[in-house]
C-alpha positions as CSV (number, residue, x, y, z in Angstrom):
1,M,-30.9,-8.1,-35.0
2,K,-28.3,-10.8,-35.6
3,A,-25.6,-8.2,-35.9
4,T,-26.7,-6.7,-32.6
5,L,-26.7,-10.1,-30.8
6,K,-23.3,-10.8,-32.2
7,K,-21.9,-7.5,-30.9
8,L,-23.5,-8.1,-27.5
9,S,-22.1,-11.6,-27.4
10,S,-18.6,-10.3,-28.3
11,L,-18.8,-7.7,-25.6
12,F,-19.9,-10.2,-23.1
13,I,-17.1,-12.6,-24.0
14,L,-14.6,-9.7,-23.7
15,F,-16.0,-8.9,-20.2
16,L,-15.7,-12.6,-19.3
17,F,-12.0,-12.8,-20.4
18,M,-11.2,-9.6,-18.5
19,A,-12.8,-11.0,-15.4
20,A,-10.9,-14.3,-15.8
21,S,-7.7,-12.3,-16.4
22,S,-8.3,-10.3,-13.2
23,F,-9.1,-13.5,-11.2
24,S,-5.9,-15.1,-12.6
25,Q,-3.8,-12.1,-11.6
26,Q,-5.3,-12.2,-8.1
27,L,-4.4,-15.9,-7.8
28,A,-0.8,-15.2,-8.8
29,A,-0.6,-12.4,-6.2
30,D,-2.0,-14.7,-3.6
31,S,0.6,-17.3,-4.5
32,L,3.4,-14.8,-4.0
33,L,1.9,-13.8,-0.7
34,Q,2.0,-17.4,0.5
35,E,5.8,-17.4,-0.3
36,L,6.2,-14.2,1.7
37,K,4.4,-15.8,4.7
38,K,6.9,-18.7,4.6
39,I,9.7,-16.2,4.8
40,L,8.1,-14.3,7.7
41,V,7.4,-17.4,9.8
42,A,10.8,-19.1,9.2
43,P,12.8,-19.8,12.4
44,T,15.3,-17.0,11.8
45,T,16.2,-13.7,13.5
46,D,14.0,-10.7,13.0
47,S,16.8,-8.9,11.1
48,I,17.2,-11.8,8.6
49,K,13.4,-12.0,8.1
50,F,13.4,-8.3,7.3
51,E,16.3,-8.6,4.8
52,N,14.8,-11.6,3.1
53,A,11.3,-10.0,2.9
54,D,12.8,-6.8,1.4
55,R,14.8,-8.8,-1.2
56,F,11.8,-10.9,-2.1
57,S,9.6,-7.8,-2.6
58,Q,12.2,-6.2,-4.9
59,D,12.4,-9.3,-7.0
60,I,8.7,-9.2,-7.5
61,L,8.8,-5.5,-8.5
62,H,11.3,-6.3,-11.2
63,A,10.0,-9.7,-12.3
64,H,6.2,-9.3,-11.8
65,P,5.4,-5.5,-12.0
66,S,1.8,-6.2,-12.9
67,L,1.2,-8.1,-9.6
68,A,3.1,-5.7,-7.4
69,I,0.1,-3.6,-6.2
70,D,-2.1,-6.5,-5.3
71,F,0.8,-8.2,-3.6
72,A,1.7,-5.1,-1.6
73,N,-1.9,-4.7,-0.4
74,G,-2.1,-8.4,0.6
75,A,1.3,-8.2,2.4
76,L,0.4,-5.1,4.4
77,N,-2.9,-6.6,5.5
78,Y,-1.2,-9.9,6.5
79,I,1.5,-8.1,8.5
80,E,-1.1,-5.8,10.2
81,H,-3.1,-8.8,11.5
82,T,-0.3,-11.2,12.4
83,E,1.6,-11.4,15.7
84,F,5.2,-10.1,15.4
85,S,7.4,-8.3,17.9
86,H,6.5,-4.6,18.0
87,E,9.8,-3.6,16.3
88,T,9.6,-6.2,13.6
89,K,6.0,-5.4,12.7
90,L,6.9,-1.7,12.3
91,N,9.9,-2.5,10.2
92,L,7.9,-4.9,8.0
93,L,5.1,-2.4,7.6
94,A,7.6,0.3,6.6
95,C,9.3,-2.0,4.1
96,F,6.0,-2.9,2.3
97,T,4.7,0.7,2.5
98,V,7.8,1.7,0.5
99,F,7.1,-1.3,-1.9
100,D,3.5,-0.1,-2.3
101,G,4.7,3.4,-3.3
102,D,7.2,1.8,-5.8
103,A,4.5,-0.4,-7.2
104,Y,2.2,2.6,-7.9
105,S,5.1,4.6,-9.3
106,A,5.8,1.8,-11.8
107,W,2.4,2.4,-13.3
108,E,1.9,6.1,-12.8
109,S,4.3,9.0,-13.9
110,D,3.1,11.1,-10.9
111,N,5.2,10.5,-7.8
112,T,2.7,11.9,-5.4
113,K,1.6,8.5,-4.0
114,K,5.2,7.4,-3.9
115,I,6.2,10.4,-1.8
116,A,3.2,9.8,0.6
117,A,4.2,6.1,1.0
118,Y,7.8,7.1,1.7
119,L,6.8,9.6,4.3
120,E,4.6,7.0,6.0
121,A,7.5,4.5,5.9
122,E,9.8,7.1,7.4
123,K,7.5,7.6,10.3
124,L,7.2,3.8,10.9
125,Y,11.0,3.3,10.8
126,H,11.3,6.2,13.3
127,Q,8.8,4.5,15.7
128,A,10.7,1.2,15.3
129,G,14.0,3.0,16.3
130,N,15.6,1.9,13.0
131,T,17.9,5.0,12.6
132,F,19.6,3.7,9.5
133,Q,16.4,3.1,7.5
134,Y,14.9,6.3,8.9
135,A,17.8,8.3,7.6
136,N,17.8,6.4,4.3
137,M,14.1,7.2,3.8
138,H,14.9,10.8,4.5
139,R,17.5,10.7,1.8
140,L,15.2,9.1,-0.7
141,I,12.4,11.5,-0.1
142,G,14.8,14.3,-0.8
143,R,15.6,12.7,-4.1
144,L,11.9,12.4,-5.1
145,Y,11.3,16.1,-4.3
146,Y,14.4,17.0,-6.4
147,L,13.2,14.9,-9.3
148,Q,9.9,16.7,-9.1
149,G,11.7,20.0,-9.6
150,N,11.5,21.1,-5.9
151,H,15.3,21.4,-5.6
152,E,15.2,23.5,-2.4
153,R,13.2,20.9,-0.5
154,G,15.3,18.1,-1.9
155,Y,18.5,19.7,-0.5
156,Q,16.7,20.4,2.8
157,Y,16.0,16.7,3.3
158,L,19.6,15.8,2.5
159,A,20.8,18.4,5.0
160,E,18.6,16.8,7.7
161,T,20.0,13.4,6.6
162,K,23.5,14.6,7.3
163,K,22.5,15.8,10.8
164,I,21.1,12.3,11.6
165,A,24.3,10.7,10.3
166,D,26.5,13.1,12.3
167,S,24.4,12.5,15.5
168,T,24.6,8.7,15.2
169,G,28.1,8.5,13.8
170,D,26.9,6.1,11.1
171,K,29.2,6.5,8.1
172,R,27.0,4.4,5.9
173,I,24.3,7.0,6.0
174,L,26.8,9.7,5.3
175,C,28.2,7.9,2.3
176,K,24.7,7.4,0.8
177,M,23.9,11.1,1.4
178,Y,27.1,12.1,-0.4
179,W,26.2,9.8,-3.3
180,M,22.9,11.7,-3.7
181,L,24.5,15.1,-3.5
182,E,27.0,14.1,-6.1
183,D,24.2,13.0,-8.4
184,F,22.4,16.4,-7.9
185,S,25.6,18.3,-8.7
186,D,26.3,16.1,-11.8
187,Q,22.8,16.8,-13.1
188,E,23.3,20.5,-12.6
189,G,26.6,20.4,-14.5
190,N,28.6,21.4,-11.4
191,Y,31.3,18.9,-11.9
192,E,33.8,20.5,-9.6
193,Q,31.4,20.2,-6.7
194,A,30.6,16.6,-7.8
195,L,34.3,15.8,-7.6
196,G,34.4,17.1,-4.0
197,Y,31.6,14.8,-3.0
198,Q,33.1,11.8,-4.9
199,N,36.4,12.2,-3.0
200,K,34.5,12.2,0.3
201,I,32.7,9.1,-0.8
202,L,36.0,7.4,-1.7
203,S,37.4,8.2,1.8
204,L,34.3,6.9,3.6
205,S,34.1,3.8,1.3
206,Q,37.8,2.9,2.1
207,E,37.1,3.3,5.9
208,L,34.0,1.1,5.6
209,K,36.0,-1.4,3.3
210,D,33.0,-1.2,0.9
211,T,34.5,-2.7,-2.3
212,V,31.4,-2.1,-4.4
213,S,31.3,1.6,-3.4
214,I,35.1,1.9,-4.0
215,A,34.8,0.5,-7.6
216,K,31.9,2.7,-8.4
217,T,33.6,5.8,-7.0
218,Y,36.7,5.3,-9.2
219,Q,34.4,4.9,-12.2
220,N,32.5,8.1,-11.4
221,L,35.7,10.0,-10.7
222,G,37.0,9.0,-14.2
223,D,33.7,10.1,-15.8
224,L,33.8,13.5,-14.0
225,Y,37.4,14.2,-15.0
226,S,36.6,13.2,-18.6
227,S,33.6,15.7,-18.5
228,L,36.1,18.3,-17.2
229,K,38.5,17.4,-20.1
230,D,41.2,16.3,-17.7
231,F,41.6,13.1,-19.8
232,A,44.8,11.9,-18.2
233,K,43.2,11.8,-14.7
234,A,40.1,10.3,-16.2
235,A,42.1,7.4,-17.6
236,Q,44.0,7.0,-14.3
237,Y,40.7,6.5,-12.3
238,F,39.2,4.2,-14.9
239,E,42.3,2.0,-14.7
240,L,42.1,2.1,-10.8
241,A,38.5,0.8,-11.1
242,I,39.4,-2.4,-13.0
243,P,41.0,-4.4,-10.2
244,W,38.1,-3.5,-7.8
245,L,35.5,-4.5,-10.5
246,T,37.4,-7.8,-10.8
247,I,37.3,-8.4,-7.0
248,I,33.6,-7.9,-6.8
249,N,33.1,-9.9,-10.1
250,D,31.0,-7.1,-11.7
251,S,31.1,-7.9,-15.4
252,G,28.4,-5.4,-16.3
253,G,30.4,-2.7,-14.4
254,M,33.5,-3.8,-16.3
255,A,31.8,-3.4,-19.7
256,W,30.6,0.1,-18.6
257,N,34.1,1.0,-17.5
258,F,35.6,0.0,-20.9
259,R,32.9,1.9,-22.7
260,M,33.7,5.1,-20.7
261,M,37.5,4.6,-21.3
262,G,36.6,4.5,-25.0
263,M,34.5,7.7,-24.6
264,N,37.5,9.3,-22.9
265,Y,39.7,8.6,-25.9
266,S,37.0,9.6,-28.3
267,R,36.8,13.0,-26.7
268,Q,40.6,13.3,-27.4
269,H,39.9,12.4,-31.1
270,Q,41.9,9.2,-30.6
271,S,39.6,6.9,-32.5
272,P,41.8,3.7,-32.7
273,Q,42.3,3.6,-29.0
274,A,38.6,4.4,-28.5
275,L,37.6,1.5,-30.8
276,T,39.9,-0.9,-28.7
277,Y,37.9,-0.2,-25.5
278,F,34.5,-0.1,-27.2
279,N,35.2,-3.6,-28.6
280,K,36.2,-4.8,-25.2
281,S,32.9,-3.5,-23.8
282,L,31.0,-5.1,-26.7
283,A,32.6,-8.5,-26.1
284,I,31.5,-8.5,-22.4
285,D,28.0,-7.2,-23.2
286,L,27.5,-9.9,-25.9
287,R,28.5,-12.6,-23.3
288,L,26.1,-11.1,-20.7
289,N,23.4,-10.5,-23.3
290,G,23.2,-7.0,-22.0
291,V,20.9,-5.4,-24.6
292,W,21.3,-1.8,-23.5
293,G,25.1,-2.1,-23.4
294,I,25.2,-3.8,-26.8
295,E,23.1,-1.0,-28.3
296,E,25.4,1.7,-26.8
297,D,28.5,-0.2,-28.0
298,Y,27.2,-0.4,-31.6
299,R,26.4,3.3,-31.6
300,C,29.8,4.3,-30.2
301,I,31.7,2.0,-32.7
302,S,29.6,3.4,-35.6
303,N,30.5,7.0,-34.6
304,E,34.2,6.2,-34.4
305,Y,34.3,4.5,-37.9
306,D,32.5,7.6,-39.2
307,T,35.2,9.8,-37.7
308,L,37.8,7.6,-39.4
309,K,35.8,8.0,-42.7
310,N,35.3,4.2,-42.9
311,Y,31.7,4.7,-43.9
312,K,31.0,1.0,-44.8
313,Q,31.8,-0.2,-41.3
314,S,30.1,2.8,-39.7
315,L,26.9,2.0,-41.7
316,S,27.1,-1.7,-40.7
317,Y,27.3,-1.0,-37.0
318,Y,24.7,1.7,-37.2
319,R,22.2,-0.7,-38.8
320,M,22.8,-3.2,-36.0
321,Y,22.3,-0.4,-33.5
322,A,19.1,0.8,-35.2
323,T,17.7,-2.8,-35.5
324,L,18.3,-3.4,-31.8
325,H,17.1,0.0,-30.8
326,D,13.8,-0.1,-32.7
327,S,12.9,-3.7,-32.4
328,G,11.1,-3.4,-29.1
329,I,11.8,-7.1,-28.4
330,R,15.3,-6.7,-26.9
331,K,15.2,-9.7,-24.7
332,F,15.0,-12.2,-27.6
333,Y,17.2,-10.5,-30.2
334,T,20.0,-12.3,-32.2
335,V,23.2,-10.6,-33.4
336,R,23.2,-10.3,-37.2
337,S,26.4,-11.0,-39.1
338,A,27.8,-9.0,-42.0
339,D,26.6,-11.4,-44.7
340,M,22.9,-11.3,-43.6
341,E,22.0,-9.0,-46.4
342,A,23.5,-11.2,-49.1
343,K,21.7,-14.3,-47.7
344,Y,18.5,-12.3,-47.7
345,E,18.9,-11.6,-51.5
346,T,19.5,-15.3,-52.3
347,E,16.6,-16.5,-50.2
348,K,14.1,-13.9,-51.4
349,K,12.9,-15.9,-54.5
350,D,12.4,-19.1,-52.4
351,D,10.3,-17.0,-49.9
352,K,7.9,-15.9,-52.6
353,I,7.2,-19.5,-53.6
354,M,6.7,-20.5,-50.0
355,L,4.5,-17.5,-49.4
356,L,1.7,-18.7,-51.7
357,D,1.6,-22.1,-50.1
358,K,1.5,-20.5,-46.6
359,E,-1.4,-18.2,-47.7
360,E,-3.6,-21.1,-48.7
361,K,-2.9,-23.0,-45.4
362,L,-3.5,-19.8,-43.5
363,Q,-7.0,-19.4,-45.0
364,Q,-7.8,-23.0,-44.1
365,A,-6.6,-22.5,-40.5
366,K,-8.7,-19.3,-40.2
367,A,-11.8,-21.1,-41.3
368,E,-11.2,-23.9,-38.7
369,K,-10.5,-21.4,-36.0
370,Q,-13.7,-19.4,-36.8
371,K,-15.7,-22.6,-36.6
372,L,-14.2,-23.5,-33.2
373,L,-14.7,-19.9,-32.0
374,N,-18.4,-19.9,-32.9
375,N,-18.9,-23.2,-31.0
376,Y,-17.0,-21.7,-28.1
377,Y,-19.2,-18.6,-28.0
378,V,-22.3,-20.7,-27.8
379,F,-21.0,-22.8,-25.0
380,V,-19.8,-19.8,-23.0
381,F,-23.0,-18.0,-23.5
382,I,-25.1,-20.9,-22.2
383,L,-22.7,-21.5,-19.3
384,V,-22.8,-17.8,-18.3
385,A,-26.6,-17.7,-18.5
386,I,-26.8,-20.7,-16.2
387,I,-24.4,-19.2,-13.7
388,A,-26.3,-15.9,-13.9
389,I,-29.6,-17.6,-13.1
390,V,-28.1,-19.5,-10.1
391,V,-26.4,-16.4,-8.8
392,F,-29.6,-14.3,-9.1
393,Y,-31.6,-17.0,-7.3
394,R,-29.2,-17.3,-4.5
395,Y,-29.1,-13.5,-4.2
396,R,-32.9,-13.3,-3.9
397,V,-32.8,-16.0,-1.2
398,R,-30.2,-14.2,0.8
399,V,-32.0,-10.9,0.5
400,K,-35.2,-12.5,1.7
401,Q,-33.4,-14.2,4.7
402,K,-31.8,-10.9,5.7
403,Q,-35.2,-9.1,5.5
404,E,-36.9,-11.8,7.7
405,A,-34.1,-11.7,10.2
406,E,-34.3,-7.9,10.4
407,R,-38.1,-8.0,10.8
408,A,-37.7,-10.6,13.6
409,R,-35.1,-8.4,15.4
410,I,-37.2,-5.2,15.2
411,S,-40.2,-7.2,16.5
412,R,-38.1,-8.6,19.4
413,D,-36.8,-5.1,20.3
414,L,-40.3,-3.7,20.2
415,H,-41.6,-6.6,22.4
416,D,-38.8,-6.4,24.9
417,D,-38.5,-2.7,25.3
418,I,-41.8,-1.2,24.5
419,G,-43.9,-4.1,25.7
420,A,-42.2,-4.2,29.1
421,T,-42.6,-0.5,29.6
422,L,-46.3,-0.6,28.6
423,G,-46.8,-3.4,31.0
424,S,-45.2,-1.3,33.8
425,I,-47.5,1.6,32.9
426,S,-50.6,-0.7,33.1
427,I,-49.6,-2.0,36.5
428,Y,-48.9,1.6,37.8
429,S,-52.3,2.7,36.5
430,E,-54.1,-0.1,38.5
431,V,-52.2,0.9,41.6
432,A,-53.1,4.6,41.0
433,K,-56.8,3.7,40.9
434,K,-56.6,2.0,44.3
435,K,-54.5,4.8,45.8
436,S,-56.7,7.6,44.4
437,T,-59.2,7.3,47.3
438,T,-56.7,6.8,50.1
439,N,-53.3,8.5,50.1
440,G,-52.6,11.6,47.9
441,K,-48.8,11.3,48.3
442,E,-48.8,7.6,47.3
443,M,-51.0,8.6,44.4
444,N,-48.4,11.2,43.2
445,A,-45.6,8.7,43.5
446,V,-47.4,6.2,41.4
447,L,-48.3,8.8,38.8
448,E,-44.6,9.9,38.8
449,K,-43.6,6.3,38.0
450,I,-46.2,6.3,35.2
451,G,-44.6,9.5,33.8
452,D,-41.1,8.0,34.1
453,S,-42.2,4.8,32.3
454,S,-43.9,6.8,29.6
455,R,-40.8,8.9,29.0
456,E,-38.6,5.8,29.0
457,M,-40.9,4.2,26.4
458,V,-40.7,7.4,24.2
459,E,-36.9,7.3,24.6
460,K,-36.6,3.7,23.6
461,M,-39.0,4.2,20.7
462,S,-36.8,7.1,19.6
463,D,-33.7,4.9,19.8
464,I,-35.3,2.2,17.6
465,V,-36.6,4.7,15.0
466,W,-33.2,6.4,14.9
467,A,-31.4,3.0,14.5
468,V,-33.8,1.8,11.7
469,N,-33.6,5.1,9.7
470,P,-31.1,4.6,6.8
471,K,-30.3,8.3,6.8
472,N,-28.4,7.7,10.0
473,D,-26.1,5.0,8.5
474,N,-22.9,6.9,9.1
475,A,-20.6,7.5,12.0
476,A,-21.1,11.3,11.9
477,Q,-24.8,10.9,12.9
478,L,-23.9,8.4,15.7
479,F,-21.3,10.9,17.0
480,L,-23.8,13.8,16.9
481,R,-26.4,11.7,18.8
482,M,-23.8,10.8,21.4
483,K,-22.9,14.5,22.0
484,N,-26.6,15.4,22.3
485,F,-27.2,12.6,24.8
486,A,-24.2,13.6,26.9
487,A,-25.4,17.2,27.0
488,L,-28.8,16.1,28.1
489,M,-27.6,13.8,30.9
490,L,-24.3,15.4,32.1
491,T,-24.9,19.2,31.9
492,P,-27.8,19.2,34.5
493,Q,-25.4,17.3,36.9
494,K,-22.7,19.9,36.4
495,I,-20.4,17.2,34.9
496,H,-17.9,18.6,32.4
497,F,-17.4,16.5,29.3
498,T,-15.2,16.6,26.2
499,F,-15.3,14.8,22.9
500,E,-12.4,13.9,20.6
501,T,-12.7,12.5,17.0
502,N,-10.8,12.6,13.7
503,S,-13.7,14.3,11.9
504,I,-12.7,13.9,8.3
505,E,-12.4,10.1,8.5
506,I,-15.6,9.8,10.7
507,N,-17.7,11.8,8.2
508,Q,-16.8,9.4,5.4
509,L,-17.4,6.2,7.5
510,K,-20.6,4.1,6.9
511,L,-22.0,2.0,9.7
512,G,-24.8,-0.6,9.7
513,M,-27.9,-0.4,11.8
514,Q,-26.7,-3.1,14.2
515,Q,-23.3,-1.4,14.8
516,R,-24.9,2.1,15.4
517,K,-27.5,0.7,17.7
518,N,-25.2,-1.4,19.9
519,I,-22.5,1.2,20.1
520,F,-25.0,3.9,21.1
521,L,-26.7,1.6,23.7
522,I,-23.3,0.7,25.3
523,Y,-22.5,4.4,25.4
524,K,-25.9,5.2,26.8
525,E,-25.5,2.6,29.6
526,A,-22.1,4.0,30.4
527,I,-23.4,7.6,30.7
528,H,-26.3,6.5,32.9
529,N,-23.8,4.7,35.2
530,I,-21.6,7.8,35.4
531,V,-24.6,9.9,36.4
532,K,-26.0,7.4,38.9
533,Y,-22.9,6.0,40.6
534,S,-19.6,7.6,39.8
535,H,-19.8,11.1,41.5
536,A,-17.5,12.2,38.6
537,R,-16.8,15.8,37.8
538,N,-15.2,15.3,34.3
539,V,-15.9,12.8,31.5
540,S,-13.9,12.4,28.2
541,V,-15.2,10.6,25.1
542,R,-12.9,9.5,22.3
543,F,-14.3,8.3,19.0
544,L,-11.5,7.6,16.5
545,L,-11.1,5.8,13.3
546,N,-7.8,3.9,13.1
547,G,-7.3,1.7,10.0
548,N,-10.2,-0.8,9.9
549,N,-11.3,-0.2,13.5
550,I,-13.3,2.3,15.5
551,H,-11.6,3.0,18.9
552,F,-14.2,4.2,21.3
553,E,-13.4,5.1,24.9
554,I,-15.4,6.7,27.8
555,A,-13.4,7.8,30.9
556,D,-14.5,9.5,34.1
557,D,-12.6,10.7,37.2
558,G,-15.2,9.4,39.6
559,K,-15.0,7.0,42.6
560,G,-14.6,3.9,40.4
561,F,-15.0,0.4,41.8
562,D,-13.0,-2.9,42.1
563,D,-13.9,-6.2,40.6
564,S,-15.7,-7.5,43.7
565,S,-18.2,-4.6,43.6
566,A,-18.7,-4.5,39.8
567,V,-22.1,-6.2,40.0
568,A,-23.3,-4.0,42.8
569,Y,-22.1,-1.0,40.7
570,N,-24.7,-1.4,38.0
571,G,-26.5,-4.8,38.2
572,N,-26.8,-6.2,34.7
573,G,-25.3,-3.2,33.0
574,I,-21.8,-4.6,32.4
575,P,-23.0,-8.0,31.2
576,N,-25.5,-6.2,28.8
577,M,-22.7,-4.0,27.5
578,K,-20.5,-7.1,26.9
579,E,-23.4,-8.9,25.1
580,R,-24.0,-6.0,22.8
581,A,-20.3,-5.8,22.0
582,E,-20.3,-9.5,21.1
583,E,-23.2,-8.9,18.7
584,I,-21.1,-6.6,16.6
585,R,-17.8,-8.6,17.0
586,A,-16.2,-5.8,19.1
587,Q,-13.6,-6.1,21.8
588,F,-15.0,-4.8,25.1
589,E,-12.9,-3.8,28.1
590,I,-13.7,-2.0,31.4
591,V,-10.9,-0.8,33.7
592,S,-11.6,0.7,37.1
593,M,-10.0,1.1,40.5
594,A,-11.6,2.5,43.6
595,N,-11.2,6.3,43.8
596,R,-9.4,6.4,40.5
597,G,-12.2,6.6,38.0
598,T,-13.4,4.2,35.3
599,Q,-12.5,3.6,31.6
600,I,-14.7,1.7,29.1
601,R,-13.1,0.8,25.8
602,L,-14.6,-0.6,22.7
603,K,-12.8,-1.7,19.5
604,V,-15.2,-2.2,16.6
605,P,-14.2,-3.6,13.3
606,V,-15.6,-1.8,10.2
């Protein structure tokens, strides 16, 4: 029993820690979101806001990848519900849709969500009229398809990117597109074709005076010529890259350039020259603490010493390479000198003596830690039990309050609708008694009113029963009832009607009783008004789910009305519709002009 309780307690503590960790992560994401809001409300131009927001999001993706998804969702929600110019909102939504795809891609090997996000961003950039970013997204989508193995589709997207670049005359787009084609050709081993693309990039980069692109192009040309074993040309282009790398102050690029120059000499079996450049690269990487570069430098130097049959030096550099490569903690490594092994031998005996002392202290520390942990378990268990009791009590109170409110609402509806109708039937029955001995026609008119009132009561009761039934708690049932009611009311009047909906989303949407009831009663009032007053021949109904809102619209081609005659048009109908819309926090709008029909629009948050 004690063992079982201990296991349960441990599991409960684990759950608590996980919940606390999740809560902490959400707080961190919210904090980053507040920083983004400061960027977006800053008194700068829209283009600068966009650039700063994009740069900020990329920093988060690299520095805080675990927070990226929560941050992306928060950013998209904030932008969607904040006032920006139409163009800025579309650009920002596109930017963070891309970021959302990148965030998921960082955690999942499958690029399906990333491609979907990029396609959505491409559409938003197109709507914003941002041709450069639209073309750039087209290019990046092509790369994703290519990496998935769908080379044909990847090349197709790049061909379309070129058409956009040609039509706009934007050489930046063309340059980026050629970079992608060069990368594809390089991966396929088609170095001659890759050279052709690099020369086009160099020409465009010089026209655009893009110093970064010029430096990178010279480096890539050197690498390609080295792969083609034209070592002289390779060396020439690597040398050309050096002054440009100096201009742009790219130390990392300079280290890579020296490493590739060493590789070029290594392929010619000129190990001394190769070692000269590998050591230049290593010196820069050590200064930059560039772990990957240092690792590669060690490996290349080890290989060259092995070629020179200097096995001692080769082994020394290989050990440094292996230590760095296998450590898994590259950020905090320290470079080990050649005498480390000797120092280790002299210090080994002292370590054994110290180890015994440390073991004794460790056992004492473990005992103290276990005692504190046990006390902590008891405290947390009691605290969580108290919180659970309070939460459960508050939950029961809220449930009871909701039930009482619902009972009161149903009672009010029954009293208002059914009570009023039954009262009318009672009055009409008394009148019928009096008329039964006098006038047959008046008697028939009264009986007809009784029948109408009875049918109205049945209809209202049907509406209440339908609204209360939990089986109808979805938009699909609401849409079906609307269609049936339209057929019942409009077909006998020879009024043609159409319905439009995005059925897949609607079928999955859940609606509460209040929402269904008020939406349907607004719709019902609108249909009654069309039949009674509009003289319309055509009616269209749109019921669409867009994001977190239902967009509902009823339009007719009837005689319409102007504002001055709105009350005469349907008495209390319009105020009733507005009141029902307010009950479900919906936006209500009615637009009408004499002889130009009427439109009723409803935007319902879900």
